[in-house]
N, CA, C and O atoms as CSV, one atom per row, in Angstrom:
chain,resi,resn,atom,element,x,y,z
A,1,MET,N,N,3.564,14.720,4.835
A,1,MET,CA,C,4.656,15.222,4.026
A,1,MET,C,C,4.227,15.281,2.563
A,1,MET,O,O,3.465,14.435,2.094
A,2,GLN,N,N,4.722,16.281,1.856
A,2,GLN,CA,C,4.389,16.431,0.451
A,2,GLN,C,C,5.655,16.332,-0.397
A,2,GLN,O,O,6.744,16.725,0.022
A,3,TYR,N,N,5.476,15.795,-1.595
A,3,TYR,CA,C,6.599,15.524,-2.488
A,3,TYR,C,C,6.371,16.183,-3.833
A,3,TYR,O,O,5.238,16.289,-4.302
A,4,LYS,N,N,7.458,16.625,-4.448
A,4,LYS,CA,C,7.385,17.139,-5.816
A,4,LYS,C,C,7.438,15.962,-6.778
A,4,LYS,O,O,7.826,14.854,-6.407
A,5,ILE,N,N,7.045,16.218,-8.004
A,5,ILE,CA,C,6.936,15.152,-8.998
A,5,ILE,C,C,8.279,14.459,-9.247
A,5,ILE,O,O,8.306,13.258,-9.514
A,6,ASP,N,N,9.392,15.194,-9.165
A,6,ASP,CA,C,10.704,14.565,-9.346
A,6,ASP,C,C,10.956,13.494,-8.291
A,6,ASP,O,O,11.467,12.416,-8.596
A,7,ASP,N,N,10.593,13.802,-7.051
A,7,ASP,CA,C,10.785,12.855,-5.950
A,7,ASP,C,C,9.902,11.622,-6.128
A,7,ASP,O,O,10.336,10.494,-5.894
A,8,VAL,N,N,8.671,11.852,-6.540
A,8,VAL,CA,C,7.735,10.742,-6.747
A,8,VAL,C,C,8.215,9.857,-7.895
A,8,VAL,O,O,8.156,8.631,-7.806
A,9,ALA,N,N,8.685,10.475,-8.959
A,9,ALA,CA,C,9.180,9.711,-10.110
A,9,ALA,C,C,10.345,8.819,-9.708
A,9,ALA,O,O,10.398,7.652,-10.098
A,10,LYS,N,N,11.282,9.359,-8.928
A,10,LYS,CA,C,12.417,8.557,-8.468
A,10,LYS,C,C,11.967,7.433,-7.544
A,10,LYS,O,O,12.433,6.300,-7.665
A,11,GLU,N,N,11.062,7.746,-6.624
A,11,GLU,CA,C,10.576,6.754,-5.648
A,11,GLU,C,C,9.867,5.594,-6.339
A,11,GLU,O,O,10.010,4.440,-5.935
A,12,CYS,N,N,9.107,5.905,-7.373
A,12,CYS,CA,C,8.283,4.881,-8.032
A,12,CYS,C,C,8.919,4.288,-9.287
A,12,CYS,O,O,8.437,3.283,-9.809
A,13,GLY,N,N,9.984,4.896,-9.768
A,13,GLY,CA,C,10.609,4.401,-10.990
A,13,GLY,C,C,9.792,4.710,-12.232
A,13,GLY,O,O,9.822,3.955,-13.203
A,14,LEU,N,N,9.064,5.817,-12.203
A,14,LEU,CA,C,8.254,6.244,-13.338
A,14,LEU,C,C,8.801,7.550,-13.897
A,14,LEU,O,O,9.589,8.236,-13.246
A,15,THR,N,N,8.377,7.880,-15.095
A,15,THR,CA,C,8.717,9.192,-15.637
A,15,THR,C,C,7.685,10.207,-15.143
A,15,THR,O,O,6.569,9.846,-14.771
A,16,LYS,N,N,8.071,11.460,-15.146
A,16,LYS,CA,C,7.135,12.520,-14.763
A,16,LYS,C,C,5.943,12.524,-15.721
A,16,LYS,O,O,4.806,12.759,-15.313
A,17,ARG,N,N,6.214,12.266,-16.977
A,17,ARG,CA,C,5.148,12.225,-17.985
A,17,ARG,C,C,4.121,11.141,-17.655
A,17,ARG,O,O,2.918,11.363,-17.787
A,18,SER,N,N,4.599,9.968,-17.226
A,18,SER,CA,C,3.694,8.876,-16.865
A,18,SER,C,C,2.818,9.266,-15.680
A,18,SER,O,O,1.616,9.000,-15.673
A,19,ILE,N,N,3.421,9.891,-14.691
A,19,ILE,CA,C,2.664,10.301,-13.504
A,19,ILE,C,C,1.574,11.297,-13.890
A,19,ILE,O,O,0.431,11.177,-13.449
A,20,ARG,N,N,1.931,12.273,-14.708
A,20,ARG,CA,C,0.928,13.255,-15.147
A,20,ARG,C,C,-0.169,12.578,-15.977
A,20,ARG,O,O,-1.341,12.940,-15.873
A,21,TYR,N,N,0.211,11.599,-16.797
A,21,TYR,CA,C,-0.781,10.875,-17.597
A,21,TYR,C,C,-1.712,10.065,-16.702
A,21,TYR,O,O,-2.922,10.052,-16.927
A,22,TYR,N,N,-1.177,9.400,-15.708
A,22,TYR,CA,C,-2.015,8.631,-14.786
A,22,TYR,C,C,-3.001,9.533,-14.062
A,22,TYR,O,O,-4.133,9.137,-13.783
A,23,GLU,N,N,-2.563,10.738,-13.765
A,23,GLU,CA,C,-3.472,11.716,-13.158
A,23,GLU,C,C,-4.555,12.106,-14.164
A,23,GLU,O,O,-5.735,12.174,-13.820
A,24,GLU,N,N,-4.150,12.359,-15.397
A,24,GLU,CA,C,-5.071,12.795,-16.454
A,24,GLU,C,C,-6.174,11.777,-16.707
A,24,GLU,O,O,-7.325,12.152,-16.929
A,25,ILE,N,N,-5.831,10.488,-16.677
A,25,ILE,CA,C,-6.841,9.454,-16.970
A,25,ILE,C,C,-7.552,8.957,-15.713
A,25,ILE,O,O,-8.387,8.055,-15.782
A,26,GLY,N,N,-7.218,9.549,-14.568
A,26,GLY,CA,C,-7.960,9.243,-13.348
A,26,GLY,C,C,-7.435,8.086,-12.517
A,26,GLY,O,O,-8.115,7.647,-11.590
A,27,LEU,N,N,-6.248,7.578,-12.818
A,27,LEU,CA,C,-5.697,6.493,-12.006
A,27,LEU,C,C,-5.249,6.981,-10.630
A,27,LEU,O,O,-5.283,6.231,-9.654
A,28,ILE,N,N,-4.830,8.242,-10.563
A,28,ILE,CA,C,-4.501,8.845,-9.275
A,28,ILE,C,C,-5.276,10.155,-9.173
A,28,ILE,O,O,-5.537,10.805,-10.185
A,29,PRO,N,N,-5.643,10.541,-7.953
A,29,PRO,CA,C,-6.362,11.807,-7.798
A,29,PRO,C,C,-5.425,12.987,-8.042
A,29,PRO,O,O,-4.219,12.880,-7.821
A,30,PRO,N,N,-5.973,14.102,-8.494
A,30,PRO,CA,C,-5.129,15.278,-8.704
A,30,PRO,C,C,-4.494,15.723,-7.385
A,30,PRO,O,O,-5.178,15.808,-6.365
A,31,PRO,N,N,-3.209,16.003,-7.401
A,31,PRO,CA,C,-2.557,16.467,-6.181
A,31,PRO,C,C,-2.833,17.950,-5.935
A,31,PRO,O,O,-3.273,18.679,-6.825
A,32,GLU,N,N,-2.562,18.367,-4.714
A,32,GLU,CA,C,-2.638,19.794,-4.424
A,32,GLU,C,C,-1.554,20.495,-5.226
A,32,GLU,O,O,-0.643,19.859,-5.757
A,33,ARG,N,N,-1.666,21.809,-5.303
A,33,ARG,CA,C,-0.669,22.602,-6.017
A,33,ARG,C,C,-0.047,23.616,-5.061
A,33,ARG,O,O,-0.712,24.139,-4.166
A,34,SER,N,N,1.229,23.879,-5.269
A,34,SER,CA,C,1.904,24.918,-4.492
A,34,SER,C,C,1.468,26.282,-5.031
A,34,SER,O,O,0.778,26.362,-6.047
A,35,GLU,N,N,1.868,27.333,-4.356
A,35,GLU,CA,C,1.549,28.682,-4.831
A,35,GLU,C,C,2.135,28.920,-6.215
A,35,GLU,O,O,1.570,29.666,-7.014
A,36,GLY,N,N,3.257,28.291,-6.492
A,36,GLY,CA,C,3.881,28.422,-7.801
A,36,GLY,C,C,3.300,27.489,-8.854
A,36,GLY,O,O,3.740,27.508,-10.003
A,37,GLY,N,N,2.311,26.668,-8.479
A,37,GLY,CA,C,1.654,25.771,-9.431
A,37,GLY,C,C,2.262,24.388,-9.530
A,37,GLY,O,O,1.840,23.588,-10.365
A,38,PHE,N,N,3.262,24.087,-8.681
A,38,PHE,CA,C,3.871,22.760,-8.707
A,38,PHE,C,C,2.946,21.738,-8.051
A,38,PHE,O,O,2.290,22.031,-7.051
A,39,ARG,N,N,2.903,20.542,-8.624
A,39,ARG,CA,C,2.121,19.468,-8.030
A,39,ARG,C,C,2.789,19.029,-6.724
A,39,ARG,O,O,4.011,18.901,-6.650
A,40,LEU,N,N,1.960,18.800,-5.692
A,40,LEU,CA,C,2.469,18.348,-4.398
A,40,LEU,C,C,1.783,17.023,-4.053
A,40,LEU,O,O,0.593,16.991,-3.738
A,41,TYR,N,N,2.536,15.953,-4.117
A,41,TYR,CA,C,2.012,14.605,-3.903
A,41,TYR,C,C,2.164,14.186,-2.449
A,41,TYR,O,O,2.998,14.718,-1.716
A,42,THR,N,N,1.338,13.219,-2.045
A,42,THR,CA,C,1.381,12.691,-0.684
A,42,THR,C,C,1.797,11.221,-0.720
A,42,THR,O,O,1.978,10.634,-1.786
A,43,GLU,N,N,1.941,10.648,0.466
A,43,GLU,CA,C,2.241,9.207,0.575
A,43,GLU,C,C,1.155,8.376,-0.105
A,43,GLU,O,O,1.444,7.335,-0.694
A,44,LYS,N,N,-0.091,8.834,-0.023
A,44,LYS,CA,C,-1.193,8.085,-0.658
A,44,LYS,C,C,-1.014,8.024,-2.168
A,44,LYS,O,O,-1.311,7.003,-2.789
A,45,HIS,N,N,-0.534,9.105,-2.760
A,45,HIS,CA,C,-0.260,9.087,-4.205
A,45,HIS,C,C,0.826,8.062,-4.523
A,45,HIS,O,O,0.709,7.293,-5.477
A,46,ILE,N,N,1.879,8.062,-3.715
A,46,ILE,CA,C,2.981,7.131,-3.942
A,46,ILE,C,C,2.503,5.689,-3.777
A,46,ILE,O,O,2.852,4.825,-4.582
A,47,GLU,N,N,1.712,5.426,-2.745
A,47,GLU,CA,C,1.166,4.080,-2.539
A,47,GLU,C,C,0.318,3.653,-3.731
A,47,GLU,O,O,0.424,2.518,-4.195
A,48,ARG,N,N,-0.528,4.564,-4.232
A,48,ARG,CA,C,-1.389,4.241,-5.377
A,48,ARG,C,C,-0.542,3.969,-6.619
A,48,ARG,O,O,-0.819,3.028,-7.362
A,49,LEU,N,N,0.478,4.778,-6.847
A,49,LEU,CA,C,1.338,4.561,-8.011
A,49,LEU,C,C,2.054,3.220,-7.924
A,49,LEU,O,O,2.183,2.523,-8.930
A,50,LYS,N,N,2.517,2.853,-6.744
A,50,LYS,CA,C,3.172,1.548,-6.577
A,50,LYS,C,C,2.177,0.416,-6.798
A,50,LYS,O,O,2.532,-0.624,-7.352
A,51,GLN,N,N,0.938,0.612,-6.370
A,51,GLN,CA,C,-0.106,-0.384,-6.615
A,51,GLN,C,C,-0.343,-0.529,-8.118
A,51,GLN,O,O,-0.467,-1.645,-8.623
A,52,ILE,N,N,-0.407,0.583,-8.823
A,52,ILE,CA,C,-0.601,0.565,-10.279
A,52,ILE,C,C,0.539,-0.185,-10.958
A,52,ILE,O,O,0.309,-1.010,-11.842
A,53,ILE,N,N,1.751,0.102,-10.545
A,53,ILE,CA,C,2.923,-0.564,-11.131
A,53,ILE,C,C,2.856,-2.065,-10.901
A,53,ILE,O,O,3.120,-2.847,-11.814
A,54,ASN,N,N,2.501,-2.474,-9.678
A,54,ASN,CA,C,2.402,-3.899,-9.377
A,54,ASN,C,C,1.334,-4.584,-10.218
A,54,ASN,O,O,1.574,-5.657,-10.773
A,55,VAL,N,N,0.164,-3.978,-10.315
A,55,VAL,CA,C,-0.922,-4.567,-11.098
A,55,VAL,C,C,-0.514,-4.658,-12.568
A,55,VAL,O,O,-0.771,-5.659,-13.236
A,56,ARG,N,N,0.118,-3.611,-13.051
A,56,ARG,CA,C,0.539,-3.576,-14.456
A,56,ARG,C,C,1.628,-4.614,-14.735
A,56,ARG,O,O,1.537,-5.370,-15.703
A,57,ASP,N,N,2.648,-4.646,-13.893
A,57,ASP,CA,C,3.812,-5.485,-14.168
A,57,ASP,C,C,3.632,-6.935,-13.715
A,57,ASP,O,O,3.964,-7.861,-14.455
A,58,VAL,N,N,3.114,-7.132,-12.519
A,58,VAL,CA,C,2.986,-8.490,-11.985
A,58,VAL,C,C,1.845,-9.246,-12.663
A,58,VAL,O,O,1.997,-10.403,-13.053
A,59,LEU,N,N,0.708,-8.579,-12.798
A,59,LEU,CA,C,-0.448,-9.242,-13.401
A,59,LEU,C,C,-0.504,-9.078,-14.916
A,59,LEU,O,O,-1.277,-9.757,-15.592
A,60,GLY,N,N,0.321,-8.170,-15.446
A,60,GLY,CA,C,0.357,-7.972,-16.895
A,60,GLY,C,C,-0.861,-7.252,-17.438
A,60,GLY,O,O,-1.223,-7.437,-18.601
A,61,PHE,N,N,-1.503,-6.429,-16.609
A,61,PHE,CA,C,-2.709,-5.722,-17.029
A,61,PHE,C,C,-2.368,-4.544,-17.937
A,61,PHE,O,O,-1.324,-3.908,-17.788
A,62,SER,N,N,-3.261,-4.269,-18.873
A,62,SER,CA,C,-3.183,-3.045,-19.673
A,62,SER,C,C,-3.642,-1.887,-18.783
A,62,SER,O,O,-4.174,-2.114,-17.697
A,63,LEU,N,N,-3.438,-0.657,-19.235
A,63,LEU,CA,C,-3.886,0.486,-18.432
A,63,LEU,C,C,-5.396,0.496,-18.249
A,63,LEU,O,O,-5.888,0.889,-17.192
A,64,GLN,N,N,-6.132,0.071,-19.260
A,64,GLN,CA,C,-7.591,-0.010,-19.125
A,64,GLN,C,C,-7.963,-1.045,-18.055
A,64,GLN,O,O,-8.854,-0.805,-17.240
A,65,GLU,N,N,-7.290,-2.177,-18.061
A,65,GLU,CA,C,-7.550,-3.191,-17.038
A,65,GLU,C,C,-7.129,-2.699,-15.660
A,65,GLU,O,O,-7.780,-3.013,-14.663
A,66,VAL,N,N,-6.050,-1.931,-15.596
A,66,VAL,CA,C,-5.615,-1.342,-14.327
A,66,VAL,C,C,-6.694,-0.407,-13.808
A,66,VAL,O,O,-7.006,-0.425,-12.618
A,67,GLN,N,N,-7.272,0.416,-14.687
A,67,GLN,CA,C,-8.344,1.327,-14.281
A,67,GLN,C,C,-9.524,0.554,-13.704
A,67,GLN,O,O,-10.072,0.935,-12.670
A,68,GLU,N,N,-9.916,-0.527,-14.367
A,68,GLU,CA,C,-11.028,-1.342,-13.889
A,68,GLU,C,C,-10.693,-1.976,-12.535
A,68,GLU,O,O,-11.519,-1.981,-11.623
A,69,TYR,N,N,-9.495,-2.502,-12.417
A,69,TYR,CA,C,-9.052,-3.126,-11.171
A,69,TYR,C,C,-9.069,-2.116,-10.025
A,69,TYR,O,O,-9.577,-2.411,-8.943
A,70,ILE,N,N,-8.512,-0.920,-10.261
A,70,ILE,CA,C,-8.459,0.111,-9.232
A,70,ILE,C,C,-9.869,0.510,-8.822
A,70,ILE,O,O,-10.146,0.679,-7.635
A,71,SER,N,N,-10.754,0.661,-9.789
A,71,SER,CA,C,-12.142,1.036,-9.507
A,71,SER,C,C,-12.822,-0.015,-8.634
A,71,SER,O,O,-13.487,0.318,-7.653
A,72,ILE,N,N,-12.654,-1.276,-8.996
A,72,ILE,CA,C,-13.250,-2.373,-8.216
A,72,ILE,C,C,-12.631,-2.433,-6.829
A,72,ILE,O,O,-13.341,-2.605,-5.838
A,73,ASN,N,N,-11.330,-2.295,-6.753
A,73,ASN,CA,C,-10.627,-2.342,-5.477
A,73,ASN,C,C,-11.069,-1.198,-4.555
A,73,ASN,O,O,-11.279,-1.406,-3.360
A,74,ASP,N,N,-11.210,0.004,-5.114
A,74,ASP,CA,C,-11.657,1.155,-4.323
A,74,ASP,C,C,-13.082,0.939,-3.805
A,74,ASP,O,O,-13.373,1.238,-2.647
A,75,ALA,N,N,-13.966,0.420,-4.660
A,75,ALA,CA,C,-15.341,0.158,-4.246
A,75,ALA,C,C,-15.376,-0.891,-3.134
A,75,ALA,O,O,-16.132,-0.759,-2.171
A,76,PHE,N,N,-14.562,-1.921,-3.272
A,76,PHE,CA,C,-14.494,-2.964,-2.247
A,76,PHE,C,C,-14.000,-2.385,-0.926
A,76,PHE,O,O,-14.560,-2.671,0.132
A,77,GLU,N,N,-12.959,-1.578,-0.992
A,77,GLU,CA,C,-12.394,-0.968,0.214
A,77,GLU,C,C,-13.411,-0.060,0.903
A,77,GLU,O,O,-13.505,-0.045,2.131
A,78,GLU,N,N,-14.164,0.691,0.118
A,78,GLU,CA,C,-15.187,1.570,0.682
A,78,GLU,C,C,-16.266,0.753,1.396
A,78,GLU,O,O,-16.691,1.107,2.496
A,79,ARG,N,N,-16.701,-0.325,0.777
A,79,ARG,CA,C,-17.716,-1.187,1.416
A,79,ARG,C,C,-17.180,-1.852,2.671
A,79,ARG,O,O,-17.900,-2.008,3.657
A,80,ARG,N,N,-15.919,-2.240,2.629
A,80,ARG,CA,C,-15.306,-2.855,3.804
A,80,ARG,C,C,-15.290,-1.877,4.974
A,80,ARG,O,O,-15.587,-2.250,6.109
A,81,LEU,N,N,-14.945,-0.634,4.692
A,81,LEU,CA,C,-14.922,0.379,5.747
A,81,LEU,C,C,-16.331,0.676,6.265
A,81,LEU,O,O,-16.518,0.889,7.463
A,82,GLN,N,N,-17.318,0.691,5.374
A,82,GLN,CA,C,-18.710,0.904,5.787
A,82,GLN,C,C,-19.166,-0.252,6.675
A,82,GLN,O,O,-19.844,-0.034,7.679
A,83,TYR,N,N,-18.800,-1.465,6.313
A,83,TYR,CA,C,-19.183,-2.647,7.098
A,83,TYR,C,C,-18.592,-2.569,8.487
A,83,TYR,O,O,-19.278,-2.836,9.474
A,84,ARG,N,N,-17.321,-2.206,8.573
A,84,ARG,CA,C,-16.669,-2.114,9.883
A,84,ARG,C,C,-17.242,-1.011,10.744
A,84,ARG,O,O,-17.258,-1.121,11.970
A,85,ALA,N,N,-17.718,0.064,10.107
A,85,ALA,CA,C,-18.289,1.187,10.854
A,85,ALA,C,C,-19.686,0.881,11.380
A,85,ALA,O,O,-20.154,1.513,12.327
A,86,ALA,N,N,-20.348,-0.091,10.761
A,86,ALA,CA,C,-21.735,-0.424,11.161
A,86,ALA,C,C,-21.788,-1.252,12.424
A,86,ALA,O,O,-22.873,-1.608,12.884
């Protein structure tokens, strides 16, 4: 299922501007676009945004620290999947 930015903003409690900024700085991958140019988000985008919110709010991380955390977490997850596949 795909979601428009308004739906994602409501689901995550973020502003549309914040979501676009997180995309711009690489915290979330760019979503697909509709024929009309609207961003179309997936459940994975929503999960990532909720993860960002938790890291930011619960751990008190700055956006730079969130970027580092996400990068480390993604690398760990990739290695974990490689290990399981071996």
